[in-house]
PQR file with spaces between the fields and no chain letter, atoms N, CA, C, O and H, PARSE charges and radii, in Angstrom:
ATOM       1  N    UNK     1     -21.400   33.160   -0.572 -0.4000 1.5000
ATOM       2  CA   UNK     1     -19.890   32.603    0.357 -0.0000 2.0000
ATOM       3  C    UNK     1     -18.615   33.092   -0.340  0.5500 1.7000
ATOM       4  O    UNK     1     -18.446   33.301   -1.541 -0.5500 1.4000
ATOM       5  N    UNK     2     -17.726   33.233    0.717 -0.4000 1.5000
ATOM       6  CA   UNK     2     -16.549   34.235    0.381 -0.0000 2.0000
ATOM       7  C    UNK     2     -15.771   32.642   -0.124  0.5500 1.7000
ATOM       8  O    UNK     2     -16.023   31.443   -0.001 -0.5500 1.4000
ATOM       9  H    UNK     2     -17.863   33.063    1.693  0.4000 1.0000
ATOM      10  N    UNK     3     -14.476   33.688   -0.875 -0.4000 1.5000
ATOM      11  CA   UNK     3     -13.550   33.068   -1.930 -0.0000 2.0000
ATOM      12  C    UNK     3     -13.010   31.621   -0.562  0.5500 1.7000
ATOM      13  O    UNK     3     -13.133   30.414   -0.770 -0.5500 1.4000
ATOM      14  H    UNK     3     -14.271   34.661   -0.974  0.4000 1.0000
ATOM      15  N    UNK     4     -12.403   32.300    0.821 -0.4000 1.5000
ATOM      16  CA   UNK     4     -12.157   31.782    2.131 -0.0000 2.0000
ATOM      17  C    UNK     4     -12.828   30.288    2.328  0.5500 1.7000
ATOM      18  O    UNK     4     -12.168   29.248    2.350 -0.5500 1.4000
ATOM      19  H    UNK     4     -12.304   33.280    0.990  0.4000 1.0000
ATOM      20  N    UNK     5     -14.368   30.377    2.477 -0.4000 1.5000
ATOM      21  CA   UNK     5     -15.345   29.679    2.675 -0.0000 2.0000
ATOM      22  C    UNK     5     -15.135   28.770    1.675  0.5500 1.7000
ATOM      23  O    UNK     5     -14.502   27.749    1.945 -0.5500 1.4000
ATOM      24  H    UNK     5     -14.904   31.221    2.460  0.4000 1.0000
ATOM      25  N    UNK     6     -15.527   28.944    0.632 -0.4000 1.5000
ATOM      26  CA   UNK     6     -15.797   28.020   -0.566 -0.0000 2.0000
ATOM      27  C    UNK     6     -13.777   26.973   -0.731  0.5500 1.7000
ATOM      28  O    UNK     6     -13.499   25.801   -0.985 -0.5500 1.4000
ATOM      29  H    UNK     6     -16.041   29.773    0.413  0.4000 1.0000
ATOM      30  N    UNK     7     -13.204   27.779   -0.528 -0.4000 1.5000
ATOM      31  CA   UNK     7     -11.960   27.057   -0.334 -0.0000 2.0000
ATOM      32  C    UNK     7     -12.042   25.772    0.565  0.5500 1.7000
ATOM      33  O    UNK     7     -11.445   24.704    0.427 -0.5500 1.4000
ATOM      34  H    UNK     7     -13.431   28.731   -0.321  0.4000 1.0000
ATOM      35  N    UNK     8     -12.780   26.091    1.349 -0.4000 1.5000
ATOM      36  CA   UNK     8     -12.743   25.464    2.421 -0.0000 2.0000
ATOM      37  C    UNK     8     -13.173   24.469    2.702  0.5500 1.7000
ATOM      38  O    UNK     8     -12.559   23.556    3.255 -0.5500 1.4000
ATOM      39  H    UNK     8     -13.265   26.958    1.462  0.4000 1.0000
ATOM      40  N    UNK     9     -14.812   24.476    2.217 -0.4000 1.5000
ATOM      41  CA   UNK     9     -15.567   23.644    1.953 -0.0000 2.0000
ATOM      42  C    UNK     9     -14.916   22.706    0.748  0.5500 1.7000
ATOM      43  O    UNK     9     -15.095   21.494    0.864 -0.5500 1.4000
ATOM      44  H    UNK     9     -15.310   25.218    1.768  0.4000 1.0000
ATOM      45  N    UNK    10     -14.249   23.135   -0.280 -0.4000 1.5000
ATOM      46  CA   UNK    10     -13.866   22.154   -1.148 -0.0000 2.0000
ATOM      47  C    UNK    10     -12.623   21.152   -0.377  0.5500 1.7000
ATOM      48  O    UNK    10     -12.559   19.937   -0.567 -0.5500 1.4000
ATOM      49  H    UNK    10     -14.103   24.120   -0.374  0.4000 1.0000
ATOM      50  N    UNK    11     -11.819   21.804    0.379 -0.4000 1.5000
ATOM      51  CA   UNK    11     -10.857   20.686    1.355 -0.0000 2.0000
ATOM      52  C    UNK    11     -11.951   20.016    2.261  0.5500 1.7000
ATOM      53  O    UNK    11     -11.752   18.804    2.176 -0.5500 1.4000
ATOM      54  H    UNK    11     -11.871   22.791    0.533  0.4000 1.0000
ATOM      55  N    UNK    12     -12.765   20.204    2.893 -0.4000 1.5000
ATOM      56  CA   UNK    12     -13.767   19.306    3.432 -0.0000 2.0000
ATOM      57  C    UNK    12     -13.747   17.808    2.427  0.5500 1.7000
ATOM      58  O    UNK    12     -13.424   16.624    2.512 -0.5500 1.4000
ATOM      59  H    UNK    12     -12.926   21.188    2.962  0.4000 1.0000
ATOM      60  N    UNK    13     -14.511   19.096    1.154 -0.4000 1.5000
ATOM      61  CA   UNK    13     -15.055   17.899    0.738 -0.0000 2.0000
ATOM      62  C    UNK    13     -14.176   16.550    0.103  0.5500 1.7000
ATOM      63  O    UNK    13     -14.497   15.362    0.071 -0.5500 1.4000
ATOM      64  H    UNK    13     -14.773   20.058    1.085  0.4000 1.0000
ATOM      65  N    UNK    14     -12.827   17.307   -0.429 -0.4000 1.5000
ATOM      66  CA   UNK    14     -11.504   16.608   -0.703 -0.0000 2.0000
ATOM      67  C    UNK    14     -11.526   15.773    0.653  0.5500 1.7000
ATOM      68  O    UNK    14     -12.282   14.809    0.529 -0.5500 1.4000
ATOM      69  H    UNK    14     -12.567   18.272   -0.403  0.4000 1.0000
ATOM      70  N    UNK    15     -11.004   15.835    1.752 -0.4000 1.5000
ATOM      71  CA   UNK    15     -10.975   15.247    2.871 -0.0000 2.0000
ATOM      72  C    UNK    15     -11.902   13.809    2.867  0.5500 1.7000
ATOM      73  O    UNK    15     -11.611   12.623    3.026 -0.5500 1.4000
ATOM      74  H    UNK    15     -10.389   16.617    1.853  0.4000 1.0000
ATOM      75  N    UNK    16     -12.915   14.398    2.655 -0.4000 1.5000
ATOM      76  CA   UNK    16     -14.271   13.270    3.099 -0.0000 2.0000
ATOM      77  C    UNK    16     -13.887   12.119    1.770  0.5500 1.7000
ATOM      78  O    UNK    16     -13.545   10.955    1.981 -0.5500 1.4000
ATOM      79  H    UNK    16     -13.152   15.361    2.526  0.4000 1.0000
ATOM      80  N    UNK    17     -14.007   12.634    0.631 -0.4000 1.5000
ATOM      81  CA   UNK    17     -13.101   11.725   -0.394 -0.0000 2.0000
ATOM      82  C    UNK    17     -12.459   10.796   -0.186  0.5500 1.7000
ATOM      83  O    UNK    17     -12.690    9.654   -0.583 -0.5500 1.4000
ATOM      84  H    UNK    17     -14.285   13.579    0.460  0.4000 1.0000
ATOM      85  N    UNK    18     -11.038   11.374    0.852 -0.4000 1.5000
ATOM      86  CA   UNK    18     -10.469   10.845    0.748 -0.0000 2.0000
ATOM      87  C    UNK    18     -10.762    9.411    2.010  0.5500 1.7000
ATOM      88  O    UNK    18     -10.609    8.211    1.782 -0.5500 1.4000
ATOM      89  H    UNK    18     -10.851   12.302    1.174  0.4000 1.0000
ATOM      90  N    UNK    19     -11.110    9.913    3.019 -0.4000 1.5000
ATOM      91  CA   UNK    19     -11.484    9.099    4.146 -0.0000 2.0000
ATOM      92  C    UNK    19     -12.557    7.968    3.545  0.5500 1.7000
ATOM      93  O    UNK    19     -12.629    6.796    3.916 -0.5500 1.4000
ATOM      94  H    UNK    19     -11.234   10.888    3.205  0.4000 1.0000
ATOM      95  N    UNK    20     -13.139    8.431    2.816 -0.4000 1.5000
ATOM      96  CA   UNK    20     -13.717    7.318    2.154 -0.0000 2.0000
ATOM      97  C    UNK    20     -13.137    6.173    0.941  0.5500 1.7000
ATOM      98  O    UNK    20     -13.577    5.030    0.818 -0.5500 1.4000
ATOM      99  H    UNK    20     -13.081    9.383    2.515  0.4000 1.0000
ATOM     100  N    UNK    21     -12.121    6.751    0.153 -0.4000 1.5000
ATOM     101  CA   UNK    21     -11.248    5.946   -0.285 -0.0000 2.0000
ATOM     102  C    UNK    21     -10.551    4.990    0.330  0.5500 1.7000
ATOM     103  O    UNK    21     -10.448    3.791    0.070 -0.5500 1.4000
ATOM     104  H    UNK    21     -11.763    7.679    0.252  0.4000 1.0000
ATOM     105  N    UNK    22      -9.910    5.892    1.487 -0.4000 1.5000
ATOM     106  CA   UNK    22      -9.216    4.714    2.396 -0.0000 2.0000
ATOM     107  C    UNK    22      -9.978    3.514    3.112  0.5500 1.7000
ATOM     108  O    UNK    22      -9.596    2.344    3.100 -0.5500 1.4000
ATOM     109  H    UNK    22      -9.993    6.866    1.697  0.4000 1.0000
ATOM     110  N    UNK    23     -11.444    4.141    3.915 -0.4000 1.5000
ATOM     111  CA   UNK    23     -11.777    2.882    4.468 -0.0000 2.0000
ATOM     112  C    UNK    23     -12.284    2.046    3.548  0.5500 1.7000
ATOM     113  O    UNK    23     -12.593    0.970    4.058 -0.5500 1.4000
ATOM     114  H    UNK    23     -11.755    5.092    3.925  0.4000 1.0000
ATOM     115  N    UNK    24     -12.521    2.121    2.239 -0.4000 1.5000
ATOM     116  CA   UNK    24     -12.972    1.303    1.242 -0.0000 2.0000
ATOM     117  C    UNK    24     -11.499    0.166    0.692  0.5500 1.7000
ATOM     118  O    UNK    24     -11.515   -0.998    0.293 -0.5500 1.4000
ATOM     119  H    UNK    24     -12.270    2.996    1.824  0.4000 1.0000
ATOM     120  N    UNK    25     -10.525    0.986    0.870 -0.4000 1.5000
ATOM     121  CA   UNK    25      -9.188    0.203    0.560 -0.0000 2.0000
ATOM     122  C    UNK    25      -9.320   -0.707    1.996  0.5500 1.7000
ATOM     123  O    UNK    25      -9.657   -1.865    1.750 -0.5500 1.4000
ATOM     124  H    UNK    25     -10.511    1.932    1.195  0.4000 1.0000
ATOM     125  N    UNK    26      -9.182   -0.505    3.019 -0.4000 1.5000
ATOM     126  CA   UNK    26      -9.360   -1.001    4.233 -0.0000 2.0000
ATOM     127  C    UNK    26      -9.907   -2.059    4.340  0.5500 1.7000
ATOM     128  O    UNK    26      -9.308   -3.028    4.806 -0.5500 1.4000
ATOM     129  H    UNK    26      -8.908    0.436    3.219  0.4000 1.0000
ATOM     130  N    UNK    27     -11.394   -2.129    3.861 -0.4000 1.5000
ATOM     131  CA   UNK    27     -12.270   -2.883    3.927 -0.0000 2.0000
ATOM     132  C    UNK    27     -11.816   -4.369    2.902  0.5500 1.7000
ATOM     133  O    UNK    27     -11.935   -5.541    3.257 -0.5500 1.4000
ATOM     134  H    UNK    27     -11.880   -1.341    3.482  0.4000 1.0000
ATOM     135  N    UNK    28     -11.231   -3.811    1.447 -0.4000 1.5000
ATOM     136  CA   UNK    28     -10.980   -4.339    0.961 -0.0000 2.0000
ATOM     137  C    UNK    28      -9.872   -5.803    1.129  0.5500 1.7000
ATOM     138  O    UNK    28      -9.953   -6.944    0.673 -0.5500 1.4000
ATOM     139  H    UNK    28     -11.134   -2.858    1.159  0.4000 1.0000
ATOM     140  N    UNK    29      -8.802   -5.078    2.050 -0.4000 1.5000
ATOM     141  CA   UNK    29      -7.519   -5.368    2.731 -0.0000 2.0000
ATOM     142  C    UNK    29      -7.847   -6.718    3.162  0.5500 1.7000
ATOM     143  O    UNK    29      -7.336   -7.783    2.815 -0.5500 1.4000
ATOM     144  H    UNK    29      -8.735   -4.152    2.420  0.4000 1.0000
ATOM     145  N    UNK    30      -9.012   -6.431    4.170 -0.4000 1.5000
ATOM     146  CA   UNK    30      -9.130   -6.978    5.176 -0.0000 2.0000
ATOM     147  C    UNK    30     -10.673   -7.359    5.403  0.5500 1.7000
ATOM     148  O    UNK    30     -11.423   -6.916    6.272 -0.5500 1.4000
ATOM     149  H    UNK    30      -9.428   -5.566    4.452  0.4000 1.0000
ATOM     150  N    UNK    31     -10.959   -8.318    4.374 -0.4000 1.5000
ATOM     151  CA   UNK    31     -12.507   -8.743    5.397 -0.0000 2.0000
ATOM     152  C    UNK    31     -12.723   -9.346    6.371  0.5500 1.7000
ATOM     153  O    UNK    31     -13.882   -9.359    6.787 -0.5500 1.4000
ATOM     154  H    UNK    31     -10.350   -8.679    3.667  0.4000 1.0000
ATOM     155  N    UNK    32     -11.775  -10.000    7.023 -0.4000 1.5000
ATOM     156  CA   UNK    32     -12.034  -10.518    8.510 -0.0000 2.0000
ATOM     157  C    UNK    32     -12.384   -9.687    9.199  0.5500 1.7000
ATOM     158  O    UNK    32     -13.341   -9.891    9.946 -0.5500 1.4000
ATOM     159  H    UNK    32     -10.834   -9.989    6.685  0.4000 1.0000
ATOM     160  N    UNK    33     -11.597   -8.231    9.175 -0.4000 1.5000
ATOM     161  CA   UNK    33     -11.710   -7.017   10.327 -0.0000 2.0000
ATOM     162  C    UNK    33     -13.346   -6.348    9.669  0.5500 1.7000
ATOM     163  O    UNK    33     -14.247   -6.015   10.439 -0.5500 1.4000
ATOM     164  H    UNK    33     -10.820   -8.066    8.568  0.4000 1.0000
ATOM     165  N    UNK    34     -13.454   -6.264    8.333 -0.4000 1.5000
ATOM     166  CA   UNK    34     -14.902   -6.054    8.095 -0.0000 2.0000
ATOM     167  C    UNK    34     -15.871   -6.755    8.930  0.5500 1.7000
ATOM     168  O    UNK    34     -16.514   -6.075    9.730 -0.5500 1.4000
ATOM     169  H    UNK    34     -12.722   -6.535    7.708  0.4000 1.0000
ATOM     170  N    UNK    35     -16.074   -8.022    8.865 -0.4000 1.5000
ATOM     171  CA   UNK    35     -16.568   -9.263    9.229 -0.0000 2.0000
ATOM     172  C    UNK    35     -16.805   -8.855   10.530  0.5500 1.7000
ATOM     173  O    UNK    35     -17.916   -8.428   10.846 -0.5500 1.4000
ATOM     174  H    UNK    35     -15.551   -8.574    8.215  0.4000 1.0000
ATOM     175  N    UNK    36     -15.835   -8.941   11.371 -0.4000 1.5000
ATOM     176  CA   UNK    36     -15.774   -8.667   12.999 -0.0000 2.0000
ATOM     177  C    UNK    36     -16.343   -7.419   12.946  0.5500 1.7000
ATOM     178  O    UNK    36     -17.456   -7.358   13.469 -0.5500 1.4000
ATOM     179  H    UNK    36     -14.933   -9.287   11.114  0.4000 1.0000
ATOM     180  N    UNK    37     -15.818   -6.190   12.369 -0.4000 1.5000
ATOM     181  CA   UNK    37     -17.088   -4.642   12.902 -0.0000 2.0000
ATOM     182  C    UNK    37     -18.244   -5.306   12.437  0.5500 1.7000
ATOM     183  O    UNK    37     -18.950   -5.187   13.438 -0.5500 1.4000
ATOM     184  H    UNK    37     -14.914   -6.240   11.945  0.4000 1.0000
ATOM     185  N    UNK    38     -18.956   -5.944   11.586 -0.4000 1.5000
ATOM     186  CA   UNK    38     -20.176   -5.967   11.570 -0.0000 2.0000
ATOM     187  C    UNK    38     -20.754   -6.985   12.787  0.5500 1.7000
ATOM     188  O    UNK    38     -21.700   -6.930   13.573 -0.5500 1.4000
ATOM     189  H    UNK    38     -18.382   -6.041   10.773  0.4000 1.0000
ATOM     190  N    UNK    39     -19.872   -7.763   12.564 -0.4000 1.5000
ATOM     191  CA   UNK    39     -20.754   -8.483   14.399 -0.0000 2.0000
ATOM     192  C    UNK    39     -20.514   -7.889   15.277  0.5500 1.7000
ATOM     193  O    UNK    39     -21.188   -8.397   16.173 -0.5500 1.4000
ATOM     194  H    UNK    39     -19.104   -7.808   11.926  0.4000 1.0000
ATOM     195  N    UNK    40     -19.847   -6.914   15.764 -0.4000 1.5000
ATOM     196  CA   UNK    40     -19.990   -5.569   16.577 -0.0000 2.0000
ATOM     197  C    UNK    40     -21.007   -4.427   16.471  0.5500 1.7000
ATOM     198  O    UNK    40     -21.598   -3.716   17.284 -0.5500 1.4000
ATOM     199  H    UNK    40     -19.299   -6.501   15.036  0.4000 1.0000
ATOM     200  N    UNK    41     -20.986   -4.492   15.696 -0.4000 1.5000
ATOM     201  CA   UNK    41     -22.264   -3.467   15.089 -0.0000 2.0000
ATOM     202  C    UNK    41     -23.628   -4.665   15.345  0.5500 1.7000
ATOM     203  O    UNK    41     -24.731   -4.312   15.763 -0.5500 1.4000
ATOM     204  H    UNK    41     -20.506   -5.070   15.035  0.4000 1.0000
ATOM     205  N    UNK    42     -23.332   -5.849   15.059 -0.4000 1.5000
ATOM     206  CA   UNK    42     -25.037   -6.249   15.460 -0.0000 2.0000
ATOM     207  C    UNK    42     -25.193   -6.719   16.881  0.5500 1.7000
ATOM     208  O    UNK    42     -26.240   -6.927   17.494 -0.5500 1.4000
ATOM     209  H    UNK    42     -22.436   -6.136   14.719  0.4000 1.0000
ATOM     210  N    UNK    43     -23.973   -6.844   17.276 -0.4000 1.5000
ATOM     211  CA   UNK    43     -24.182   -7.215   18.757 -0.0000 2.0000
ATOM     212  C    UNK    43     -24.469   -6.150   19.318  0.5500 1.7000
ATOM     213  O    UNK    43     -25.471   -6.308   20.016 -0.5500 1.4000
ATOM     214  H    UNK    43     -23.122   -6.676   16.778  0.4000 1.0000
ATOM     215  N    UNK    44     -23.885   -4.645   19.369 -0.4000 1.5000
ATOM     216  CA   UNK    44     -24.051   -3.341   19.679 -0.0000 2.0000
ATOM     217  C    UNK    44     -25.746   -3.208   19.964  0.5500 1.7000
ATOM     218  O    UNK    44     -26.354   -2.999   21.013 -0.5500 1.4000
ATOM     219  H    UNK    44     -23.072   -4.517   18.802  0.4000 1.0000
ATOM     220  N    UNK    45     -26.247   -3.430   18.505 -0.4000 1.5000
ATOM     221  CA   UNK    45     -27.310   -3.056   18.402 -0.0000 2.0000
ATOM     222  C    UNK    45     -28.722   -4.196   19.383  0.5500 1.7000
ATOM     223  O    UNK    45     -29.796   -3.916   19.916 -0.5500 1.4000
ATOM     224  H    UNK    45     -25.753   -3.600   17.653  0.4000 1.0000
ATOM     225  N    UNK    46     -27.937   -5.485   19.195 -0.4000 1.5000
ATOM     226  CA   UNK    46     -28.456   -6.590   20.176 -0.0000 2.0000
ATOM     227  C    UNK    46     -28.709   -5.776   21.937  0.5500 1.7000
ATOM     228  O    UNK    46     -29.702   -5.620   22.648 -0.5500 1.4000
ATOM     229  H    UNK    46     -27.065   -5.713   18.763  0.4000 1.0000
ATOM     230  N    UNK    47     -27.403   -5.459   22.064 -0.4000 1.5000
ATOM     231  CA   UNK    47     -27.539   -4.550   23.672 -0.0000 2.0000
ATOM     232  C    UNK    47     -28.708   -3.819   23.667  0.5500 1.7000
ATOM     233  O    UNK    47     -29.699   -4.034   24.364 -0.5500 1.4000
ATOM     234  H    UNK    47     -26.597   -5.585   21.486  0.4000 1.0000
ATOM     235  N    UNK    48     -28.517   -2.770   22.686 -0.4000 1.5000
ATOM     236  CA   UNK    48     -29.159   -1.751   23.217 -0.0000 2.0000
ATOM     237  C    UNK    48     -30.615   -2.074   22.786  0.5500 1.7000
ATOM     238  O    UNK    48     -31.405   -1.234   23.218 -0.5500 1.4000
ATOM     239  H    UNK    48     -27.712   -2.595   22.120  0.4000 1.0000
ATOM     240  N    UNK    49     -31.188   -3.072   22.047 -0.4000 1.5000
ATOM     241  CA   UNK    49     -32.766   -3.504   22.341 -0.0000 2.0000
ATOM     242  C    UNK    49     -32.856   -4.314   23.514  0.5500 1.7000
ATOM     243  O    UNK    49     -33.827   -4.336   24.271 -0.5500 1.4000
ATOM     244  H    UNK    49     -30.547   -3.754   21.696  0.4000 1.0000
ATOM     245  N    UNK    50     -31.927   -4.903   23.621 -0.4000 1.5000
ATOM     246  CA   UNK    50     -32.398   -5.575   25.466 -0.0000 2.0000
ATOM     247  C    UNK    50     -32.609   -4.792   26.392  0.5500 1.7000
ATOM     248  O    UNK    50     -33.534   -4.824   27.203 -0.5500 1.4000
ATOM     249  H    UNK    50     -31.139   -4.885   23.006  0.4000 1.0000
ATOM     250  N    UNK    51     -31.328   -3.685   26.263 -0.4000 1.5000
ATOM     251  CA   UNK    51     -31.982   -2.907   27.420 -0.0000 2.0000
ATOM     252  C    UNK    51     -33.083   -1.758   27.165  0.5500 1.7000
ATOM     253  O    UNK    51     -33.354   -1.114   28.178 -0.5500 1.4000
ATOM     254  H    UNK    51     -30.576   -3.659   25.604  0.4000 1.0000
ATOM     255  N    UNK    52     -33.755   -1.396   26.009 -0.4000 1.5000
ATOM     256  CA   UNK    52     -34.635   -0.979   26.023 -0.0000 2.0000
ATOM     257  C    UNK    52     -36.183   -2.053   26.555  0.5500 1.7000
ATOM     258  O    UNK    52     -37.164   -1.700   27.210 -0.5500 1.4000
ATOM     259  H    UNK    52     -33.535   -1.919   25.186  0.4000 1.0000
ATOM     260  N    UNK    53     -35.885   -3.260   26.020 -0.4000 1.5000
ATOM     261  CA   UNK    53     -36.848   -4.501   26.584 -0.0000 2.0000
ATOM     262  C    UNK    53     -36.490   -4.484   28.084  0.5500 1.7000
ATOM     263  O    UNK    53     -37.427   -4.780   28.825 -0.5500 1.4000
ATOM     264  H    UNK    53     -35.088   -3.547   25.488  0.4000 1.0000
ATOM     265  N    UNK    54     -35.507   -4.242   28.575 -0.4000 1.5000
ATOM     266  CA   UNK    54     -35.275   -4.127   30.284 -0.0000 2.0000
ATOM     267  C    UNK    54     -36.061   -2.953   30.878  0.5500 1.7000
ATOM     268  O    UNK    54     -36.756   -2.982   31.893 -0.5500 1.4000
ATOM     269  H    UNK    54     -34.745   -4.002   27.972  0.4000 1.0000
ATOM     270  N    UNK    55     -35.874   -2.122   30.227 -0.4000 1.5000
ATOM     271  CA   UNK    55     -36.464   -1.072   30.912 -0.0000 2.0000
ATOM     272  C    UNK    55     -37.996   -0.973   30.670  0.5500 1.7000
ATOM     273  O    UNK    55     -38.690   -0.386   31.501 -0.5500 1.4000
ATOM     274  H    UNK    55     -35.309   -2.098   29.402  0.4000 1.0000
ATOM     275  N    UNK    56     -38.395   -1.376   29.864 -0.4000 1.5000
ATOM     276  CA   UNK    56     -40.232   -1.421   29.501 -0.0000 2.0000
ATOM     277  C    UNK    56     -40.539   -2.512   30.452  0.5500 1.7000
ATOM     278  O    UNK    56     -41.639   -2.349   30.981 -0.5500 1.4000
ATOM     279  H    UNK    56     -37.832   -1.853   29.189  0.4000 1.0000
ATOM     280  N    UNK    57     -39.809   -3.740   30.891 -0.4000 1.5000
ATOM     281  CA   UNK    57     -40.157   -4.794   31.621 -0.0000 2.0000
ATOM     282  C    UNK    57     -39.688   -4.044   32.966  0.5500 1.7000
ATOM     283  O    UNK    57     -40.086   -4.763   33.884 -0.5500 1.4000
ATOM     284  H    UNK    57     -38.915   -3.872   30.462  0.4000 1.0000
ATOM     285  N    UNK    58     -39.079   -3.019   33.454 -0.4000 1.5000
ATOM     286  CA   UNK    58     -38.972   -2.630   34.587 -0.0000 2.0000
ATOM     287  C    UNK    58     -39.487   -1.432   35.212  0.5500 1.7000
ATOM     288  O    UNK    58     -39.271   -0.975   36.334 -0.5500 1.4000
ATOM     289  H    UNK    58     -38.756   -2.436   32.709  0.4000 1.0000
ATOM     290  N    UNK    59     -40.684   -0.737   33.639 -0.4000 1.5000
ATOM     291  CA   UNK    59     -41.948    0.139   34.018 -0.0000 2.0000
ATOM     292  C    UNK    59     -43.158   -0.894   34.330  0.5500 1.7000
ATOM     293  O    UNK    59     -43.982   -0.773   35.236 -0.5500 1.4000
ATOM     294  H    UNK    59     -40.859   -1.108   32.727  0.4000 1.0000
ATOM     295  N    UNK    60     -43.092   -1.736   33.559 -0.4000 1.5000
ATOM     296  CA   UNK    60     -44.249   -2.546   33.946 -0.0000 2.0000
ATOM     297  C    UNK    60     -44.027   -3.396   35.423  0.5500 1.7000
ATOM     298  O    UNK    60     -45.040   -4.024   35.730 -0.5500 1.4000
ATOM     299  H    UNK    60     -42.422   -1.834   32.823  0.4000 1.0000
ATOM     300  N    UNK    61     -43.077   -3.509   36.236 -0.4000 1.5000
ATOM     301  CA   UNK    61     -42.984   -4.159   37.044 -0.0000 2.0000
ATOM     302  C    UNK    61     -43.429   -3.597   38.209  0.5500 1.7000
ATOM     303  O    UNK    61     -44.066   -3.978   39.192 -0.5500 1.4000
ATOM     304  H    UNK    61     -42.254   -2.998   35.987  0.4000 1.0000
ATOM     305  N    UNK    62     -42.525   -1.812   37.537 -0.4000 1.5000
ATOM     306  CA   UNK    62     -43.134   -0.716   38.813 -0.0000 2.0000
ATOM     307  C    UNK    62     -44.742   -0.332   38.661  0.5500 1.7000
ATOM     308  O    UNK    62     -45.221    0.492   39.441 -0.5500 1.4000
ATOM     309  H    UNK    62     -42.007   -1.503   36.739  0.4000 1.0000
ATOM     310  N    UNK    63     -45.476   -0.884   37.742 -0.4000 1.5000
ATOM     311  CA   UNK    63     -46.596   -0.568   37.570 -0.0000 2.0000
ATOM     312  C    UNK    63     -47.540   -1.754   38.341  0.5500 1.7000
ATOM     313  O    UNK    63     -48.420   -1.410   39.130 -0.5500 1.4000
ATOM     314  H    UNK    63     -45.087   -1.553   37.109  0.4000 1.0000
ATOM     315  N    UNK    64     -47.282   -3.126   38.049 -0.4000 1.5000
ATOM     316  CA   UNK    64     -47.843   -3.890   38.748 -0.0000 2.0000
ATOM     317  C    UNK    64     -47.609   -3.934   40.071  0.5500 1.7000
ATOM     318  O    UNK    64     -48.262   -4.651   40.828 -0.5500 1.4000
ATOM     319  H    UNK    64     -46.568   -3.405   37.408  0.4000 1.0000
ATOM     320  N    UNK    65     -46.564   -3.095   40.480 -0.4000 1.5000
ATOM     321  CA   UNK    65     -46.371   -3.041   42.150 -0.0000 2.0000
ATOM     322  C    UNK    65     -47.388   -2.021   42.843  0.5500 1.7000
ATOM     323  O    UNK    65     -47.843   -1.983   43.986 -0.5500 1.4000
ATOM     324  H    UNK    65     -46.033   -2.513   39.864  0.4000 1.0000
ATOM     325  N    UNK    66     -47.587   -1.142   41.631 -0.4000 1.5000
ATOM     326  CA   UNK    66     -47.985    0.239   42.253 -0.0000 2.0000
ATOM     327  C    UNK    66     -50.021   -0.277   42.429  0.5500 1.7000
ATOM     328  O    UNK    66     -50.775    0.090   43.330 -0.5500 1.4000
ATOM     329  H    UNK    66     -47.217   -1.173   40.702  0.4000 1.0000
ATOM     330  N    UNK    67     -50.358   -1.165   41.256 -0.4000 1.5000
ATOM     331  CA   UNK    67     -51.494   -1.773   41.346 -0.0000 2.0000
ATOM     332  C    UNK    67     -51.287   -2.705   42.552  0.5500 1.7000
ATOM     333  O    UNK    67     -52.155   -2.680   43.423 -0.5500 1.4000
ATOM     334  H    UNK    67     -49.745   -1.463   40.524  0.4000 1.0000
ATOM     335  N    UNK    68     -50.545   -3.280   42.653 -0.4000 1.5000
ATOM     336  CA   UNK    68     -50.617   -4.305   43.885 -0.0000 2.0000
ATOM     337  C    UNK    68     -50.928   -3.682   45.122  0.5500 1.7000
ATOM     338  O    UNK    68     -51.811   -4.121   45.858 -0.5500 1.4000
ATOM     339  H    UNK    68     -49.840   -3.299   41.945  0.4000 1.0000
ATOM     340  N    UNK    69     -50.108   -2.478   45.442 -0.4000 1.5000
ATOM     341  CA   UNK    69     -50.148   -2.367   46.946 -0.0000 2.0000
ATOM     342  C    UNK    69     -51.770   -1.299   46.580  0.5500 1.7000
ATOM     343  O    UNK    69     -52.736   -1.595   47.283 -0.5500 1.4000
ATOM     344  H    UNK    69     -49.390   -2.122   44.844  0.4000 1.0000
ATOM     345  N    UNK    70     -51.942   -0.320   45.685 -0.4000 1.5000
ATOM     346  CA   UNK    70     -53.408    0.323   45.742 -0.0000 2.0000
ATOM     347  C    UNK    70     -54.466   -1.414   46.192  0.5500 1.7000
ATOM     348  O    UNK    70     -55.398   -1.605   46.973 -0.5500 1.4000
ATOM     349  H    UNK    70     -51.157   -0.080   45.114  0.4000 1.0000
ATOM     350  N    UNK    71     -54.115   -1.847   45.753 -0.4000 1.5000
ATOM     351  CA   UNK    71     -55.411   -3.075   46.070 -0.0000 2.0000
ATOM     352  C    UNK    71     -55.304   -3.743   47.260  0.5500 1.7000
ATOM     353  O    UNK    71     -56.269   -4.337   47.741 -0.5500 1.4000
ATOM     354  H    UNK    71     -53.357   -1.691   45.118  0.4000 1.0000
ATOM     355  N    UNK    72     -53.784   -3.692   48.001 -0.4000 1.5000
ATOM     356  CA   UNK    72     -53.954   -3.887   49.383 -0.0000 2.0000
ATOM     357  C    UNK    72     -54.381   -2.789   49.904  0.5500 1.7000
ATOM     358  O    UNK    72     -55.060   -3.182   50.852 -0.5500 1.4000
ATOM     359  H    UNK    72     -53.000   -3.209   47.610  0.4000 1.0000
ATOM     360  N    UNK    73     -54.430   -1.304   49.887 -0.4000 1.5000
ATOM     361  CA   UNK    73     -54.585   -0.298   50.462 -0.0000 2.0000
ATOM     362  C    UNK    73     -55.789   -0.258   50.585  0.5500 1.7000
ATOM     363  O    UNK    73     -56.293    0.233   51.595 -0.5500 1.4000
ATOM     364  H    UNK    73     -53.878   -0.985   49.117  0.4000 1.0000
ATOM     365  N    UNK    74     -56.494   -0.746   49.623 -0.4000 1.5000
ATOM     366  CA   UNK    74     -58.074   -0.404   49.578 -0.0000 2.0000
ATOM     367  C    UNK    74     -58.734   -1.561   50.827  0.5500 1.7000
ATOM     368  O    UNK    74     -59.508   -1.221   51.721 -0.5500 1.4000
ATOM     369  H    UNK    74     -56.084   -1.145   48.803  0.4000 1.0000
ATOM     370  N    UNK    75     -58.380   -2.499   50.682 -0.4000 1.5000
ATOM     371  CA   UNK    75     -58.750   -3.950   51.937 -0.0000 2.0000
ATOM     372  C    UNK    75     -58.384   -3.727   53.008  0.5500 1.7000
ATOM     373  O    UNK    75     -58.552   -4.556   53.902 -0.5500 1.4000
ATOM     374  H    UNK    75     -57.751   -2.775   49.955  0.4000 1.0000
């Protein structure tokens, strides 16, 4: 690794440490904000799970409609 690349990697690590420290300070200063962000994260996951269930139900409905159509066509 070149000297310039090593220096850049060091700066990147330092930046990440500073960002983490800033996030930690913000969380300590505003626990209500952290709680709000956690609720938002939970709601986001709930929406994603619901959309997955909806897609699965849609596929099941389409399969049932296809089966019904096939049954009607046979008779």
